[in-house]
C-alpha positions as CSV (number, residue, x, y, z in Angstrom):
1,X,100.9,64.6,-190.2
2,X,100.6,66.7,-193.5
3,X,98.8,69.9,-193.5
4,X,94.9,69.7,-192.9
5,X,94.3,72.6,-195.3
6,X,93.1,70.1,-197.9
7,X,90.7,68.6,-195.5
8,X,89.1,72.1,-194.9
9,X,89.0,72.9,-198.6
10,X,87.4,69.5,-199.6
11,X,85.0,69.5,-196.7
12,X,83.9,73.1,-196.5
13,X,80.5,72.5,-198.3
14,X,79.9,69.0,-196.9
15,X,77.6,70.6,-194.3
16,X,75.3,71.9,-197.0
17,X,73.9,68.3,-196.9
18,X,75.2,67.3,-200.3
19,X,72.9,64.9,-202.1
20,X,73.3,61.2,-202.1
21,X,73.3,61.1,-198.4
22,X,72.2,58.0,-196.4
23,X,69.8,57.6,-193.5
24,X,69.0,54.3,-192.8
25,X,70.0,51.0,-194.7
26,X,67.9,48.1,-194.2
27,X,69.6,45.8,-191.6
28,X,67.0,43.2,-191.1
29,X,67.8,39.7,-189.8
30,X,66.6,37.3,-192.3
31,X,68.6,34.3,-191.0
32,X,71.1,34.0,-193.7
33,X,71.4,37.0,-196.3
34,X,69.4,40.1,-196.1
35,X,68.0,42.1,-199.1
36,X,71.6,43.4,-200.0
37,X,73.1,40.0,-200.0
38,X,75.0,40.6,-196.7
39,X,75.0,38.0,-193.8
40,X,73.2,38.8,-190.7
41,X,75.7,39.4,-187.8
42,X,75.9,35.9,-186.5
43,X,76.7,34.1,-189.6
44,X,80.0,33.2,-191.1
45,X,80.4,34.6,-194.7
46,X,81.5,32.1,-197.5
47,X,83.2,34.0,-200.5
48,X,84.4,33.4,-204.0
49,X,87.9,33.8,-204.4
50,X,89.9,35.1,-207.5
51,X,89.4,38.9,-207.3
52,X,91.6,41.8,-206.2
53,X,89.3,44.1,-204.4
54,X,85.8,42.3,-204.3
55,X,85.0,38.9,-202.5
56,X,81.3,38.0,-203.8
57,X,79.2,36.5,-201.1
58,X,78.3,33.0,-201.8
59,X,76.5,31.7,-198.6
60,X,76.0,32.4,-194.9
61,X,77.2,29.5,-192.8
62,X,74.7,29.1,-189.9
63,X,77.0,26.4,-188.5
64,X,79.3,29.3,-187.2
65,X,78.3,32.0,-185.1
66,X,80.5,35.1,-185.4
67,X,81.2,36.3,-181.8
68,X,82.0,39.7,-181.0
69,X,85.8,40.1,-179.9
70,X,85.9,41.6,-176.4
71,X,89.6,42.2,-176.7
72,X,89.5,44.6,-179.6
73,X,86.4,46.3,-178.4
74,X,88.0,46.7,-174.8
75,X,91.2,48.2,-176.3
76,X,89.2,50.6,-178.5
77,X,86.8,51.7,-175.9
78,X,89.8,52.3,-173.5
79,X,91.2,54.6,-176.0
80,X,87.9,56.4,-176.7
81,X,87.6,57.0,-173.0
82,X,91.1,58.1,-172.6
83,X,90.3,61.1,-175.1
84,X,86.9,61.5,-173.7
85,X,84.8,60.7,-176.8
86,X,83.3,57.5,-175.6
87,X,79.9,59.0,-175.5
88,X,80.0,61.0,-178.7
89,X,82.2,59.4,-181.2
90,X,81.2,56.0,-183.1
91,X,83.0,53.3,-184.6
92,X,82.2,50.1,-186.6
93,X,84.7,47.3,-187.4
94,X,83.9,44.1,-189.4
95,X,86.1,41.1,-190.2
96,X,85.3,40.5,-193.8
97,X,86.4,36.9,-193.6
98,X,84.4,35.9,-190.6
99,X,81.8,38.4,-190.3
100,X,82.6,39.2,-186.7
101,X,81.8,42.8,-185.8
102,X,82.1,45.4,-183.1
103,X,80.8,48.7,-182.6
104,X,80.9,51.8,-180.3
105,X,77.9,53.8,-180.6
106,X,77.5,52.3,-184.0
107,X,73.7,53.1,-184.1
108,X,73.9,56.7,-183.2
109,X,72.9,59.1,-186.3
110,X,75.5,61.4,-187.7
111,X,75.7,63.4,-191.0
112,X,77.6,61.3,-193.7
113,X,78.9,64.6,-195.5
114,X,81.3,63.7,-198.4
115,X,81.2,59.9,-197.7
116,X,77.8,60.0,-199.4
117,X,79.6,60.6,-202.7
118,X,80.1,57.0,-202.8
119,X,76.3,56.4,-203.1
120,X,76.1,58.9,-206.1
121,X,78.8,56.9,-207.9
122,X,76.9,53.6,-207.2
123,X,73.9,55.2,-209.0
124,X,75.8,56.3,-212.0
125,X,77.2,52.8,-212.3
126,X,73.9,51.3,-212.1
127,X,73.0,53.4,-215.0
128,X,76.0,52.4,-216.8
129,X,75.1,48.7,-216.5
130,X,71.7,49.5,-218.1
131,X,73.2,51.6,-220.8
132,X,77.0,50.9,-221.4
133,X,77.4,54.2,-223.7
134,X,76.4,56.4,-220.6
135,X,79.9,56.7,-219.2
136,X,81.3,57.9,-222.5
137,X,78.6,60.7,-222.8
138,X,80.1,64.1,-222.7
139,X,78.4,67.1,-221.0
140,X,79.1,70.7,-221.1
141,X,79.7,72.3,-217.6
142,X,78.2,75.6,-217.2
143,X,79.7,76.5,-213.7
144,X,76.2,76.1,-212.3
145,X,77.7,74.3,-209.3
146,X,80.6,76.7,-208.6
147,X,79.0,77.7,-205.2
148,X,80.0,74.1,-203.8
149,X,83.7,74.3,-205.0
150,X,86.0,72.8,-202.8
151,X,88.9,71.6,-204.9
152,X,91.3,74.5,-205.3
153,X,93.6,75.4,-208.1
154,X,97.1,73.7,-207.9
155,X,99.7,76.0,-209.6
156,X,99.1,76.1,-213.4
157,X,96.9,73.1,-213.5
158,X,93.1,73.7,-212.6
159,X,91.8,70.7,-210.8
160,X,88.3,72.1,-210.2
161,X,85.7,71.8,-213.0
162,X,86.1,74.6,-215.7
163,X,83.2,76.3,-217.3
164,X,82.3,75.7,-220.7
165,X,84.2,72.5,-220.7
166,X,82.9,68.9,-221.7
167,X,83.3,66.1,-219.4
168,X,82.5,62.5,-219.7
169,X,80.5,60.8,-217.1
170,X,83.3,58.5,-216.4
171,X,85.5,61.6,-215.5
172,X,82.9,63.1,-213.2
173,X,82.8,59.6,-211.4
174,X,86.5,59.5,-211.0
175,X,86.7,63.2,-209.9
176,X,84.0,62.8,-207.3
177,X,85.9,60.0,-205.5
178,X,89.6,60.6,-206.2
179,X,89.4,64.4,-205.3
180,X,86.1,64.4,-203.4
181,X,85.0,67.0,-205.7
182,X,81.7,68.5,-204.8
183,X,81.2,70.3,-208.2
184,X,81.8,66.9,-209.8
185,X,79.2,65.0,-207.7
186,X,76.6,67.8,-208.2
187,X,77.0,67.9,-211.9
188,X,77.0,64.0,-211.9
189,X,73.7,64.0,-210.1
190,X,72.4,66.6,-212.6
191,X,73.5,64.5,-215.6
192,X,72.0,61.3,-214.1
193,X,68.6,62.6,-213.1
194,X,68.5,64.6,-216.3
195,X,68.7,61.0,-218.1
196,X,66.7,59.2,-215.5
197,X,64.5,61.4,-213.5
198,X,63.6,58.6,-211.1
199,X,67.1,57.6,-210.3
200,X,67.1,59.4,-207.0
201,X,63.8,57.8,-205.9
202,X,65.1,54.5,-206.9
203,X,68.2,54.9,-204.8
204,X,66.1,56.1,-201.9
205,X,63.9,53.0,-202.2
206,X,66.8,50.7,-202.4
207,X,69.0,52.0,-199.6
208,X,66.4,53.8,-197.6
209,X,68.4,57.1,-198.1
210,X,67.6,60.4,-196.6
211,X,68.4,63.2,-199.1
212,X,67.3,66.0,-196.7
213,X,69.5,65.8,-193.6
214,X,72.0,63.1,-194.6
215,X,72.1,61.4,-191.4
216,X,72.8,57.7,-191.2
217,X,74.2,55.5,-188.4
218,X,77.7,54.2,-188.9
219,X,76.6,50.5,-188.9
220,X,74.1,51.1,-191.6
221,X,76.6,53.2,-193.8
222,X,79.0,50.4,-193.5
223,X,76.6,48.6,-196.0
224,X,77.6,50.9,-198.5
225,X,81.2,49.3,-198.6
226,X,79.9,45.8,-197.8
227,X,77.5,45.8,-200.9
228,X,80.6,46.7,-203.1
229,X,82.9,44.0,-201.5
230,X,80.0,41.6,-201.9
231,X,79.3,42.6,-205.6
232,X,75.6,42.1,-204.3
233,X,74.0,45.2,-205.9
234,X,76.4,46.1,-208.9
235,X,78.0,43.5,-211.2
236,X,81.5,42.3,-210.2
237,X,83.4,44.3,-212.6
238,X,81.5,47.5,-211.7
239,X,82.0,46.8,-207.8
240,X,85.6,46.1,-208.2
241,X,86.2,49.3,-210.4
242,X,84.7,51.5,-207.8
243,X,86.8,50.2,-205.1
244,X,89.9,50.6,-207.2
245,X,89.1,54.1,-207.6
246,X,88.5,54.4,-204.0
247,X,92.1,52.9,-203.4
248,X,93.5,56.0,-205.6
249,X,91.9,58.9,-203.5
250,X,94.3,61.7,-202.7
251,X,93.5,61.9,-199.0
252,X,96.4,60.2,-197.1
253,X,95.3,61.4,-193.5
254,X,93.1,59.7,-190.9
255,X,92.8,56.0,-191.0
256,X,95.0,55.6,-194.0
257,X,98.0,57.2,-192.3
258,X,98.4,54.2,-189.8
259,X,98.1,51.6,-192.7
260,X,101.6,50.5,-194.4
261,X,101.9,51.7,-197.8
262,X,102.1,48.4,-199.3
263,X,98.5,47.6,-198.0
264,X,95.7,48.7,-200.3
265,X,92.7,50.8,-198.6
266,X,89.7,51.6,-200.5
267,X,88.3,54.5,-198.5
268,X,86.2,57.8,-198.3
269,X,86.4,60.5,-195.8
270,X,83.8,63.4,-195.0
271,X,84.2,66.6,-193.2
272,X,81.0,68.2,-191.8
273,X,81.3,71.9,-191.4
274,X,78.6,73.1,-189.2
275,X,78.7,76.8,-190.7
276,X,76.3,79.0,-189.1
277,X,74.4,76.2,-187.2
278,X,76.1,76.2,-183.8
279,X,73.9,73.3,-182.6
280,X,75.8,71.0,-184.8
281,X,79.3,69.9,-184.1
282,X,82.1,69.6,-186.3
283,X,82.7,66.1,-187.6
284,X,85.4,64.0,-189.2
285,X,84.1,60.8,-190.9
286,X,86.3,58.1,-192.4
287,X,85.3,54.6,-193.5
288,X,87.1,52.0,-195.7
289,X,88.3,48.5,-196.4
290,X,91.6,47.5,-195.4
291,X,92.9,44.7,-197.7
292,X,95.4,43.3,-195.4
293,X,96.5,39.9,-197.0
294,X,94.3,37.2,-195.9
295,X,92.7,39.4,-193.2
296,X,90.5,42.0,-195.0
297,X,88.5,44.2,-192.6
298,X,86.0,47.2,-192.8
299,X,86.5,50.2,-190.4
300,X,84.2,53.2,-190.1
301,X,84.9,56.0,-187.7
302,X,82.9,59.4,-186.9
303,X,84.2,61.9,-184.4
304,X,82.5,65.2,-183.5
305,X,84.2,68.0,-182.1
306,X,83.2,71.5,-180.8
307,X,85.7,73.6,-182.8
308,X,88.4,73.5,-185.6
309,X,91.2,73.0,-183.2
310,X,89.6,69.9,-181.8
311,X,88.9,68.9,-185.5
312,X,92.4,68.6,-186.1
313,X,92.8,66.4,-183.1
314,X,90.1,64.2,-184.5
315,X,92.0,63.4,-187.5
316,X,95.0,62.4,-185.5
317,X,92.5,60.4,-183.2
318,X,91.1,58.5,-186.3
319,X,94.8,57.6,-187.2
320,X,95.4,56.2,-183.7
321,X,92.1,54.2,-183.8
322,X,93.1,52.8,-187.1
323,X,96.6,51.8,-185.9
324,X,95.1,50.1,-182.9
325,X,92.7,48.0,-185.0
326,X,95.5,47.4,-187.7
327,X,97.9,46.0,-185.2
328,X,95.2,43.9,-183.6
329,X,94.2,42.3,-186.8
330,X,97.8,41.5,-187.8
331,X,97.9,39.7,-184.5
332,X,95.1,37.5,-185.2
333,X,95.0,34.0,-186.8
334,X,94.2,34.2,-190.5
335,X,90.7,33.0,-191.4
336,X,89.7,32.7,-195.1
337,X,86.4,31.6,-196.2
338,X,86.6,30.7,-199.8
339,X,85.4,27.4,-201.5
340,X,86.6,25.0,-204.0
341,X,85.5,25.4,-207.7
342,X,83.0,22.8,-207.6
343,X,81.3,24.3,-204.6
344,X,81.7,27.5,-205.9
345,X,79.8,27.0,-209.0
346,X,76.9,25.2,-207.0
347,X,76.7,28.4,-204.5
348,X,76.8,30.8,-207.3
349,X,73.8,29.4,-209.1
350,X,71.9,28.8,-206.1
351,X,72.5,31.8,-203.9
352,X,73.4,34.8,-205.6
353,X,70.9,37.2,-207.5
């Protein structure tokens, strides 16, 4: 496995509770679709084909009850038990064709750390959809967020934000996701709130976010990726663009290391450094969509550890969990729930926002 120095540098300030943290997404059972246009757990998801990275949700088919698959759950739980994380680590898996999901401690709260950057980017895209000129705006960075710096210089090329330099909003968005750049997401938040002071409150109301302690359950955090995949909060083009950026992130360890290079993965990791708070464990989080042809799935993992040596192990454990899941999905029969052109038109106009 490649050196983990990058993880420590990218994640060092995550424990500060960076903004755009998520605490509790609404996961109410409304029979078919909930407020974020995602099917409740026991319904099959019928989707619109024709896109690369999204699959807009058309309807929830109550005629099919998505069952939890005990074989995958058993295999994963056996592995958790073998490394003694069965009571502390969390996992959430969802088949994005059928809606079948399994979880291990999926309702346990944990600090989202840098995974919360995706929420900040979603907020920026929401403003962009209201004002298409927003992403082309240039803003001068005055080094006010240097204290959060986690992106090092790389030889002669400086990857972190430079003082007295103009950056477009689009550049900040990309840096926040591709490099997990703390300065970029902080500056992005500053810019968005300066333009729209209510944006944070709006997002809190929409996603039930907690910007204080950044805690969230893994099952609830999975909704961040589900609303992008479903294209149920942002437009199809915006949702697809965010997911495309997430396939270009520079981090290649953890769950991504177990996936063949020709399979795209839209993902975000987070490293929680407890700092001086010895009551909190270190933690490695990783969540993403694996675009296995005909069998896309969502996998989210969070593993706490007591020390940095164990943290290195947690990244390798995440890779093995991802490998177990990938091999299980590959072995399953394909199930694709798209619809014909005529039926898609009817659903699009009757069930989507």
